[in-house]
Backbone bond lengths (Angstrom), bond angles and torsions (degrees), N, CA, C in turn:
res aa  C-N    CA-C-N  psi(-1)  N-CA   C-N-CA  omega(-1)  CA-C   N-CA-C  phi
1 X - - - 1.461 - - 1.518 109.24 -
2 X 1.312 117.78 133.39 1.454 122.56 176.54 1.512 108.27 -125.24
3 X 1.340 115.52 125.89 1.458 121.08 173.73 1.518 107.05 -109.62
4 X 1.329 117.96 119.59 1.457 121.45 -169.03 1.515 111.10 -118.84
5 X 1.336 115.29 137.39 1.454 121.63 174.12 1.516 110.66 -86.87
6 X 1.328 115.73 173.32 1.450 119.85 -176.07 1.526 112.30 -67.51
7 X 1.337 118.49 -27.41 1.454 121.03 -178.92 1.521 111.86 -86.41
8 X 1.318 118.68 -2.58 1.452 121.69 -175.93 1.508 112.77 97.31
9 X 1.341 118.11 -16.62 1.463 120.38 176.00 1.522 108.72 -67.43
10 X 1.339 115.44 132.02 1.454 118.44 -174.37 1.524 109.06 -159.17
11 X 1.304 115.14 175.06 1.456 120.94 166.89 1.519 108.14 -122.38
12 X 1.331 114.82 154.50 1.457 120.78 175.27 1.517 107.94 -115.14
13 X 1.319 115.83 126.46 1.459 122.53 -179.21 1.520 109.03 -106.80
14 X 1.324 116.29 121.56 1.463 121.82 178.60 1.518 109.02 -130.11
15 X 1.343 115.14 161.41 1.460 120.29 177.63 1.511 110.60 -134.78
16 X 1.323 114.69 140.99 1.454 122.18 172.12 1.517 106.84 -131.75
17 X 1.322 116.04 101.94 1.455 120.03 -174.12 1.518 110.69 64.33
18 X 1.326 116.43 -125.82 1.465 121.11 -177.45 1.517 112.36 -93.20
19 X 1.340 117.95 4.53 1.463 122.05 -178.79 1.524 109.74 -107.90
20 X 1.326 116.56 127.42 1.460 122.38 176.45 1.522 109.02 -106.27
21 X 1.329 115.38 148.22 1.454 121.14 176.38 1.521 110.01 -124.92
22 X 1.321 115.48 137.28 1.458 122.49 172.96 1.519 107.05 -114.51
23 X 1.327 116.54 115.57 1.460 121.83 179.56 1.526 109.12 -104.27
24 X 1.325 116.64 123.55 1.462 120.51 172.91 1.518 108.16 -73.35
25 X 1.328 116.88 130.41 1.460 122.15 179.40 1.524 107.42 -131.55
26 X 1.331 114.55 81.71 1.467 119.62 -175.46 1.525 110.56 -138.94
27 X 1.328 116.20 44.86 1.449 120.07 179.84 1.518 112.27 86.14
28 X 1.307 117.56 179.79 1.468 120.73 -174.34 1.525 113.94 -62.66
29 X 1.334 118.25 -29.34 1.459 120.89 -177.78 1.523 113.22 -99.78
30 X 1.334 117.92 -8.37 1.468 122.21 -179.94 1.528 111.52 49.63
31 X 1.326 116.20 49.81 1.462 120.17 -178.44 1.523 111.19 -65.04
32 X 1.326 115.72 144.62 1.458 121.66 178.84 1.519 108.91 -78.35
33 X 1.319 115.57 117.11 1.456 122.54 176.30 1.528 108.48 -130.05
34 X 1.307 115.21 167.81 1.463 117.90 178.86 1.520 111.94 -62.30
35 X 1.352 120.37 -42.51 1.473 118.63 176.01 1.521 112.80 -59.14
36 X 1.336 118.09 -39.91 1.462 119.91 178.53 1.523 110.23 -64.03
37 X 1.332 116.54 -41.99 1.464 119.84 179.81 1.524 111.31 -65.56
38 X 1.326 117.41 -38.22 1.476 119.81 177.17 1.529 110.12 -61.40
39 X 1.319 116.28 -43.65 1.456 120.97 -179.72 1.525 111.09 -65.37
40 X 1.336 116.29 -43.27 1.460 120.42 178.12 1.520 110.57 -63.61
41 X 1.314 116.73 -40.59 1.463 120.70 179.74 1.526 111.29 -61.07
42 X 1.320 116.91 -40.65 1.465 120.61 178.67 1.526 111.20 -65.10
43 X 1.334 116.92 -41.14 1.470 120.27 178.65 1.523 110.79 -64.94
44 X 1.322 116.83 -41.36 1.464 120.38 -179.85 1.526 111.18 -65.44
45 X 1.330 117.05 -36.76 1.464 120.29 177.72 1.526 110.27 -62.93
46 X 1.316 117.10 -38.95 1.465 120.93 177.26 1.524 110.94 -63.93
47 X 1.314 116.91 -45.42 1.460 121.06 -177.28 1.524 112.34 -68.49
48 X 1.321 116.65 -35.75 1.465 120.01 -177.64 1.520 112.07 -60.58
49 X 1.333 117.01 -27.80 1.457 120.80 -178.41 1.516 113.99 -98.87
50 X 1.330 117.75 8.07 1.464 121.19 -176.99 1.521 109.74 -108.36
51 X 1.315 116.73 99.58 1.467 121.28 -177.35 1.522 112.61 -71.47
52 X 1.340 117.81 -11.96 1.461 120.55 -179.96 1.523 112.59 -80.77
53 X 1.329 117.06 -14.88 1.461 121.03 178.86 1.522 109.25 -81.44
54 X 1.328 116.11 124.30 1.466 120.81 -176.03 1.520 113.04 -109.95
55 X 1.318 117.49 -11.83 1.463 121.35 175.80 1.516 107.87 -159.92
56 X 1.336 116.62 146.52 1.460 122.66 -178.84 1.522 108.74 -127.60
57 X 1.338 116.21 131.93 1.462 122.14 176.35 1.523 108.50 -110.52
58 X 1.318 116.68 130.23 1.457 122.86 173.91 1.522 107.80 -108.99
59 X 1.338 117.37 126.28 1.463 119.39 -178.37 1.522 110.75 -143.93
60 X 1.333 115.06 174.19 1.459 120.72 -172.31 1.508 115.72 -88.26
61 X 1.333 118.10 11.00 1.457 120.85 176.65 1.514 111.81 58.00
62 X 1.323 116.68 -130.38 1.469 121.37 -178.54 1.524 112.09 -92.30
63 X 1.318 117.57 5.90 1.455 121.01 -177.11 1.515 113.12 -71.30
64 X 1.334 115.57 158.38 1.460 121.45 174.43 1.531 110.48 -74.10
65 X 1.320 116.02 -31.10 1.458 122.60 177.88 1.521 109.45 -110.48
66 X 1.332 116.07 151.00 1.460 118.05 166.33 1.517 107.86 -59.66
67 X 1.329 115.74 -53.65 1.463 122.58 173.00 1.523 107.03 -170.85
68 X 1.328 116.23 122.11 1.459 120.89 -174.90 1.520 112.63 -92.45
69 X 1.332 117.81 12.17 1.462 120.62 175.73 1.504 113.05 109.72
70 X 1.314 115.36 -166.55 1.460 121.75 -177.74 1.524 110.84 -75.09
71 X 1.321 114.86 154.86 1.455 121.31 173.40 1.531 107.33 -79.26
72 X 1.327 116.66 105.79 1.458 121.34 -173.57 1.523 111.48 -61.76
73 X 1.327 117.42 -25.22 1.465 119.74 179.48 1.524 111.79 -62.56
74 X 1.331 117.31 -24.31 1.461 119.60 177.80 1.527 112.48 -71.95
75 X 1.349 117.13 -16.02 1.460 120.41 -175.67 1.529 112.59 -75.25
76 X 1.330 117.21 -18.90 1.458 120.89 -170.13 1.528 112.48 -57.74
77 X 1.330 117.65 -37.17 1.463 120.66 -175.88 1.531 112.65 -99.03
78 X 1.354 115.45 7.37 1.457 119.20 -177.51 1.523 110.72 -101.82
79 X 1.321 115.69 127.78 1.462 120.35 171.54 1.522 106.82 -149.18
80 X 1.321 118.09 -98.54 1.466 119.79 179.61 1.529 112.35 -63.63
81 X 1.335 116.52 -23.97 1.462 120.51 -175.97 1.525 112.99 -96.90
82 X 1.331 118.65 14.39 1.466 121.05 -174.97 1.521 112.17 -61.82
83 X 1.330 117.08 -37.11 1.467 118.93 -178.33 1.512 111.09 -62.53
84 X 1.331 116.92 -48.13 1.464 119.61 -176.60 1.519 112.73 -76.59
85 X 1.330 117.65 -27.17 1.462 120.66 -176.82 1.529 112.98 -89.11
86 X 1.341 117.70 -24.98 1.464 119.33 -174.52 1.524 113.59 -139.61
87 X 1.333 117.31 -56.97 1.460 121.49 -164.83 1.523 112.37 -62.48
88 X 1.328 117.40 -48.92 1.464 120.29 -174.84 1.523 111.25 -64.90
89 X 1.327 117.16 -43.16 1.470 119.00 -178.90 1.523 110.78 -68.29
90 X 1.327 117.00 -43.21 1.467 120.17 178.89 1.526 110.84 -60.50
91 X 1.338 116.43 -44.69 1.466 119.41 178.61 1.521 111.49 -62.91
92 X 1.326 117.51 -37.99 1.461 120.62 179.37 1.526 110.97 -63.27
93 X 1.331 116.66 -42.69 1.468 119.91 -179.64 1.529 110.36 -65.52
94 X 1.322 117.66 -42.55 1.467 120.30 178.96 1.523 111.45 -65.57
95 X 1.311 116.93 -36.62 1.474 119.33 176.18 1.519 110.39 -66.13
96 X 1.316 116.90 -38.95 1.471 119.43 178.37 1.522 110.41 -64.12
97 X 1.320 116.97 -38.81 1.462 120.46 175.75 1.527 110.23 -62.99
98 X 1.316 117.37 -46.94 1.462 121.32 -178.16 1.526 112.03 -63.74
99 X 1.324 116.35 -28.95 1.466 120.54 -175.32 1.522 114.08 -97.64
100 X 1.314 117.85 8.21 1.463 118.29 174.08 1.529 109.02 -54.24
101 X 1.325 117.80 138.90 1.473 119.04 -179.03 1.519 113.57 -62.27
102 X 1.325 117.53 -36.49 1.462 121.36 -176.90 1.527 110.60 -84.55
103 X 1.331 117.94 152.96 1.464 120.68 173.49 1.522 111.34 -59.31
104 X 1.336 115.79 145.95 1.459 121.73 -178.24 1.530 109.97 -124.32
105 X 1.335 115.26 144.79 1.464 122.05 179.02 1.524 108.25 -128.17
106 X 1.334 117.23 128.55 1.463 121.44 170.47 1.516 108.34 -93.32
107 X 1.334 116.73 121.33 1.458 122.37 178.22 1.527 107.83 -99.98
108 X 1.334 116.31 112.69 1.464 121.99 -171.50 1.529 109.66 -107.05
109 X 1.334 116.06 97.75 1.462 121.02 178.26 1.517 111.81 -100.44
110 X 1.314 117.09 -0.53 1.451 122.53 177.10 1.507 109.06 -149.04
111 X 1.331 117.53 178.93 1.465 120.26 -176.35 1.530 113.19 -53.97
112 X 1.332 114.51 141.24 1.466 122.50 173.21 1.516 106.23 -122.92
113 X 1.329 116.36 99.34 1.457 121.67 -170.69 1.517 110.99 -125.30
114 X 1.324 116.27 143.90 1.450 120.87 177.20 1.514 111.20 55.91
115 X 1.334 115.47 -123.79 1.457 120.15 179.57 1.511 113.22 -61.65
116 X 1.327 117.84 -20.84 1.462 120.57 176.22 1.516 111.93 -69.59
117 X 1.339 116.77 -41.42 1.457 119.23 175.70 1.525 110.15 -68.92
118 X 1.334 117.13 -35.70 1.465 119.97 176.24 1.532 110.52 -59.44
119 X 1.318 116.48 -39.11 1.461 121.20 176.96 1.528 110.24 -62.45
120 X 1.330 116.81 -45.40 1.459 120.47 179.42 1.519 111.90 -65.56
121 X 1.326 117.33 -35.55 1.459 121.24 -179.35 1.528 112.10 -68.25
122 X 1.329 117.42 -19.84 1.463 120.53 177.29 1.520 111.70 -79.40
123 X 1.333 117.37 -7.78 1.465 121.31 174.81 1.530 109.42 -87.14
124 X 1.318 116.12 161.68 1.463 120.55 -179.41 1.519 112.36 -73.29
125 X 1.337 116.15 -37.47 1.456 122.04 -174.18 1.520 109.00 -135.77
126 X 1.341 115.89 155.27 1.460 120.67 179.67 1.530 109.37 -138.22
127 X 1.322 116.00 133.59 1.461 121.48 172.86 1.520 107.00 -124.69
128 X 1.339 116.72 130.88 1.456 122.18 -174.74 1.517 110.91 -119.25
129 X 1.325 116.30 140.55 1.461 120.26 173.32 1.523 108.57 -71.85
130 X 1.306 116.54 141.58 1.458 121.20 -178.01 1.530 110.03 -57.19
131 X 1.333 115.94 136.43 1.460 120.83 174.97 1.512 116.09 93.87
132 X 1.340 119.29 -9.85 1.467 119.07 -177.91 1.531 110.28 -76.58
133 X 1.324 115.62 163.41 1.464 122.20 179.88 1.521 110.29 -105.13
134 X 1.330 115.01 140.03 1.458 121.66 176.80 1.524 108.56 -133.30
135 X 1.325 117.14 142.60 1.454 119.10 177.82 1.513 112.91 -178.75
136 X 1.324 114.68 153.33 1.462 122.07 170.07 1.524 106.18 -97.45
137 X 1.309 115.91 91.59 1.464 122.40 -167.89 1.533 113.72 -95.39
138 X 1.325 117.37 7.80 1.466 120.60 -172.28 1.528 113.55 -57.95
139 X 1.358 117.57 -35.50 1.469 119.59 -175.44 1.519 112.12 -64.86
140 X 1.316 118.66 -19.19 1.465 120.85 177.51 1.525 111.67 -64.52
141 X 1.337 115.65 -25.26 1.469 120.86 177.32 1.528 111.75 -103.64
142 X 1.338 116.18 5.43 1.459 119.16 -174.12 1.508 112.82 80.75
143 X 1.333 116.96 14.75 1.464 121.63 179.82 1.523 111.29 -94.80
144 X 1.319 114.74 -171.86 1.466 120.69 -175.86 1.518 109.89 -142.60
145 X 1.325 115.88 131.80 1.472 121.46 172.77 1.524 107.44 -86.04
146 X 1.318 117.49 90.72 1.455 121.77 -172.97 1.511 113.57 -65.35
147 X 1.331 116.73 -75.48 1.462 119.77 -179.12 1.522 110.47 -65.73
148 X 1.334 117.16 -29.55 1.455 120.20 177.89 1.513 112.52 -62.98
149 X 1.332 117.50 -38.21 1.461 120.92 178.30 1.519 110.68 -61.50
150 X 1.324 116.27 -42.97 1.465 121.00 -178.17 1.522 110.79 -68.38
151 X 1.320 116.98 -49.39 1.469 119.80 -177.17 1.521 111.51 -68.49
152 X 1.327 118.11 -37.66 1.457 119.86 179.79 1.523 110.81 -65.93
153 X 1.333 117.62 -41.52 1.471 120.82 179.58 1.521 111.06 -61.50
154 X 1.326 117.19 -38.87 1.463 120.15 177.82 1.524 111.34 -67.44
155 X 1.307 115.86 -28.59 1.458 120.34 -175.44 1.527 112.14 -84.03
156 X 1.335 116.74 -45.02 1.473 119.66 -171.60 1.522 112.94 -117.21
157 X 1.335 118.24 -2.92 1.456 120.87 -177.64 1.518 111.86 93.48
158 X 1.335 117.26 160.86 1.469 120.68 -173.73 1.524 114.41 -66.58
159 X 1.324 118.39 -36.02 1.464 119.34 -174.86 1.527 111.40 -65.54
160 X 1.331 117.12 -49.83 1.460 120.42 179.15 1.521 110.68 -64.77
161 X 1.333 116.75 -41.14 1.468 119.73 -179.47 1.528 110.70 -61.58
162 X 1.324 116.67 -43.55 1.470 119.42 -179.88 1.524 110.92 -66.10
163 X 1.323 117.08 -36.78 1.461 119.75 177.64 1.520 110.74 -59.38
164 X 1.333 116.51 -45.79 1.458 119.40 -179.74 1.519 111.55 -69.26
165 X 1.331 116.81 -37.95 1.465 120.97 -178.27 1.520 112.14 -70.47
166 X 1.345 117.53 -44.02 1.458 121.26 -172.95 1.521 112.85 -73.95
167 X 1.342 117.03 -28.11 1.465 120.00 -176.93 1.518 113.10 -100.50
168 X 1.330 116.97 -27.46 1.456 120.05 -174.81 1.510 112.82 68.07
169 X 1.335 117.31 13.25 1.455 120.00 -178.72 1.526 110.49 -76.91
170 X 1.310 115.33 150.60 1.458 120.36 178.93 1.521 109.26 -93.68
171 X 1.309 115.50 154.58 1.460 122.15 174.57 1.519 107.58 -120.63
172 X 1.336 115.62 154.02 1.453 118.11 176.26 1.526 109.53 -86.90
173 X 1.317 116.49 176.33 1.460 120.90 -173.81 1.523 111.99 -61.76
174 X 1.330 117.31 -38.50 1.459 119.43 -179.00 1.520 111.80 -65.97
175 X 1.327 116.67 -41.89 1.457 119.19 177.45 1.522 110.81 -67.47
176 X 1.335 116.59 -37.97 1.468 120.73 177.23 1.524 110.79 -61.41
177 X 1.328 116.43 -38.14 1.462 120.28 177.26 1.526 110.80 -66.47
178 X 1.329 117.08 -44.38 1.461 121.02 -179.44 1.523 111.51 -62.54
179 X 1.327 117.11 -34.65 1.457 121.22 -179.27 1.523 113.14 -85.05
180 X 1.335 117.45 -12.69 1.450 120.33 -179.39 1.509 114.69 90.72
181 X 1.325 117.17 11.98 1.471 119.88 177.31 1.525 110.40 -71.12
182 X 1.328 116.49 -37.56 1.464 121.51 175.31 1.522 108.57 -119.28
183 X 1.329 115.31 158.34 1.465 121.02 -179.35 1.517 113.29 -89.64
184 X 1.353 115.87 -35.93 1.458 120.49 -174.15 1.524 109.57 -145.41
185 X 1.330 114.70 158.50 1.462 121.65 174.21 1.524 108.48 -118.78
186 X 1.325 115.59 136.20 1.462 121.45 173.81 1.524 107.48 -93.08
187 X 1.320 116.90 105.18 1.466 121.46 -178.96 1.518 111.70 -93.38
188 X 1.293 117.28 -26.63 1.460 122.44 178.00 1.526 107.63 -121.68
189 X 1.306 117.02 109.99 1.458 119.75 -177.49 1.509 111.78 92.47
190 X 1.309 115.49 -173.02 1.463 121.40 -174.21 1.524 111.82 -87.65
191 X 1.312 114.25 159.36 1.459 119.54 173.76 1.526 110.37 -65.54
192 X 1.335 116.63 -32.94 1.463 119.16 179.39 1.522 110.80 -65.01
193 X 1.329 117.08 -42.49 1.468 119.37 177.19 1.531 110.64 -62.06
194 X 1.326 116.39 -41.70 1.466 119.96 178.40 1.523 110.81 -64.63
195 X 1.323 116.41 -39.92 1.461 120.24 179.19 1.522 110.97 -65.83
196 X 1.320 116.69 -38.69 1.471 119.92 178.90 1.528 111.03 -63.77
197 X 1.330 116.55 -41.42 1.467 119.47 177.66 1.523 110.48 -64.40
198 X 1.315 116.36 -42.59 1.466 121.63 179.43 1.521 110.28 -64.09
199 X 1.327 116.29 -44.39 1.467 120.62 179.83 1.520 111.38 -62.36
200 X 1.338 116.99 -35.04 1.457 119.98 177.87 1.513 111.81 -62.58
201 X 1.327 116.30 -39.46 1.471 120.35 176.75 1.529 110.21 -64.50
202 X 1.326 115.94 -47.08 1.466 120.44 -178.85 1.524 110.90 -61.60
203 X 1.335 116.61 -42.10 1.465 120.76 -178.10 1.519 112.29 -65.98
204 X 1.329 117.07 -24.69 1.464 120.48 178.47 1.525 112.67 -79.40
205 X 1.310 118.03 -15.56 1.454 121.33 -179.79 1.533 109.92 -82.40
206 X 1.313 115.74 173.78 1.458 119.61 -178.49 1.522 111.56 -63.08
207 X 1.323 118.71 115.54 1.470 119.86 -177.17 1.521 113.67 -65.63
208 X 1.334 116.91 -36.64 1.460 118.83 177.37 1.523 109.85 -66.34
209 X 1.320 116.56 -41.75 1.455 121.16 176.90 1.526 111.27 -58.51
210 X 1.326 117.70 -44.48 1.460 120.66 -178.39 1.522 111.85 -68.96
211 X 1.336 117.59 -39.86 1.461 119.33 179.10 1.533 111.00 -63.91
212 X 1.338 115.94 -45.00 1.455 119.28 -179.96 1.523 111.35 -70.12
213 X 1.343 116.70 -36.59 1.457 119.76 177.30 1.521 111.64 -61.88
214 X 1.332 116.50 -40.60 1.470 120.43 176.84 1.524 110.57 -61.22
215 X 1.323 116.53 -43.72 1.463 119.62 178.65 1.524 111.88 -61.53
216 X 1.328 117.14 -38.47 1.463 119.98 -178.05 1.522 111.71 -69.77
217 X 1.323 117.42 -41.37 1.466 119.18 177.66 1.522 110.30 -62.97
218 X 1.331 117.24 -43.43 1.464 120.12 177.63 1.527 110.97 -63.39
219 X 1.334 116.72 -39.16 1.466 120.28 179.02 1.519 110.98 -65.15
220 X 1.321 117.20 -32.59 1.463 120.34 178.77 1.522 111.48 -61.03
221 X 1.340 116.79 -29.20 1.459 121.23 178.72 1.522 112.62 -90.83
222 X 1.333 117.07 -26.90 1.461 120.89 -171.23 1.524 114.44 -99.77
223 X 1.323 117.61 -22.28 1.459 120.71 -171.25 1.522 111.25 -120.58
224 X 1.346 117.37 156.38 1.463 119.89 172.00 1.530 110.30 -60.03
225 X 1.321 116.21 157.61 1.454 121.49 -174.91 1.523 112.53 -54.65
226 X 1.316 117.75 -47.38 1.467 119.98 -175.74 1.523 111.12 -63.90
227 X 1.322 116.61 -39.45 1.457 119.37 178.42 1.514 111.97 -65.84
228 X 1.349 117.14 -41.42 1.461 120.77 179.01 1.523 110.89 -65.79
229 X 1.331 117.19 -38.31 1.466 120.29 178.58 1.528 111.14 -68.07
230 X 1.316 116.88 -36.19 1.467 119.63 175.89 1.523 110.37 -64.41
231 X 1.334 116.38 -40.60 1.465 120.66 176.10 1.523 110.23 -61.59
232 X 1.343 116.35 -38.12 1.462 120.61 177.99 1.523 111.77 -61.03
233 X 1.330 116.80 -41.90 1.468 120.75 179.55 1.528 110.79 -60.97
234 X 1.329 116.22 -46.08 1.461 120.81 -179.95 1.526 110.39 -63.74
235 X 1.340 116.55 -40.93 1.464 120.47 -178.47 1.526 111.44 -66.54
236 X 1.318 116.34 -41.67 1.462 119.23 178.74 1.528 111.40 -64.22
237 X 1.328 117.09 -37.06 1.453 119.77 177.03 1.526 110.71 -64.12
238 X 1.339 115.74 -39.25 1.471 119.67 177.60 1.524 110.78 -61.21
239 X 1.327 117.24 -37.34 1.466 120.67 177.92 1.526 110.51 -66.14
240 X 1.320 117.02 -45.35 1.463 119.29 -179.40 1.524 112.00 -67.23
241 X 1.328 117.56 -22.84 1.464 121.34 176.38 1.531 112.20 -84.02
242 X 1.330 117.56 -7.28 1.464 120.46 -169.14 1.528 112.93 -85.46
243 X 1.330 114.49 154.89 1.463 120.98 171.94 1.527 110.86 -71.65
244 X 1.341 116.57 -29.22 1.459 119.49 -179.30 1.525 112.07 -60.68
245 X 1.315 117.85 -41.29 1.465 119.34 179.16 1.522 110.58 -64.82
246 X 1.330 117.27 -40.43 1.470 119.83 176.47 1.533 110.60 -59.97
247 X 1.352 116.04 -43.29 1.451 120.62 179.63 1.532 110.46 -64.33
248 X 1.322 117.30 -42.78 1.459 120.66 178.91 1.517 112.41 -60.89
249 X 1.321 116.46 -39.53 1.459 120.62 178.48 1.527 111.16 -66.33
250 X 1.347 115.80 -44.92 1.470 119.31 179.59 1.526 110.95 -61.98
251 X 1.323 115.92 -43.02 1.455 120.11 -179.02 1.526 111.24 -64.32
252 X 1.333 116.15 -36.83 1.461 119.92 178.80 1.531 110.50 -61.21
253 X 1.306 117.10 -47.62 1.461 120.36 -177.99 1.533 111.89 -74.37
254 X 1.346 116.31 -28.53 1.466 119.53 177.79 1.528 112.32 -83.14
255 X 1.337 116.36 -4.89 1.475 122.05 -177.75 1.539 111.75 55.71
256 X 1.326 115.19 50.71 1.458 121.15 177.82 1.539 108.94 -136.41
257 X 1.304 116.11 170.69 1.462 121.65 178.13 1.529 109.32 -78.76
258 X 1.315 119.05 129.02 1.464 119.90 179.29 1.525 111.78 -69.50
259 X 1.317 114.10 151.08 1.474 121.04 175.22 1.533 107.24 -114.18
260 X 1.306 115.78 96.25 1.457 120.42 -176.30 1.537 110.75 -85.47
261 X 1.309 115.44 147.38 1.469 121.32 -179.53 1.514 113.28 -120.36
262 X 1.315 116.77 -0.77 1.467 119.80 175.61 1.493 113.62 78.63
263 X 1.328 117.31 26.82 1.465 119.73 -179.52 1.518 110.15 -143.11
């Protein structure tokens, strides 16, 4: 499936078994533009309603960069109308990405800068190819990484987030790993290949368990403790009511690989 904007910027959505891939196809730098966001939004809407998808990989397609940030040329006509013309729609698309039911992995085989890193931060997991650059570079232009500031602070803590925000300096993959910006580094081969292997493992696990587990981790950050614990009780009951748990138990005693159906 290809969803294309008027400028040619688009994403390509493909599936291999229970793993879906979203490839950014917006030139060598994969700049964030409104047509690209419209295309991404359409792909995310498709995935949100597909219960057969157990993991989603977001990657830079044929681009040199995963995503080098926003197209600065779009800023020229934005001032008082920036919220309605850019900010609100961009935030909505990133929230839709973050709220996909299935686990998501950003595969970073090229630079992820500014809005590109913000895009990666909206995924659950990130794997980076060794040597790439990552950074929230908006302050170099007098801009602001809005949603990126919030998500990065939750991920690495306020001190590291402020360091990246206030300086706009980039870090390499190893430093990003040490700080917790990325989960893994691909030292042999591409980040996409590493993400595909990782996604295969995730897709083999209980899909209901992973969907509910994702909700609980997000609730731990978004809700008061008592509310998150109450959600945990309900989620655990749903697991014990599921056919997947019965299948997992049978497979354990039969010494075979379970075949989960997500119910």
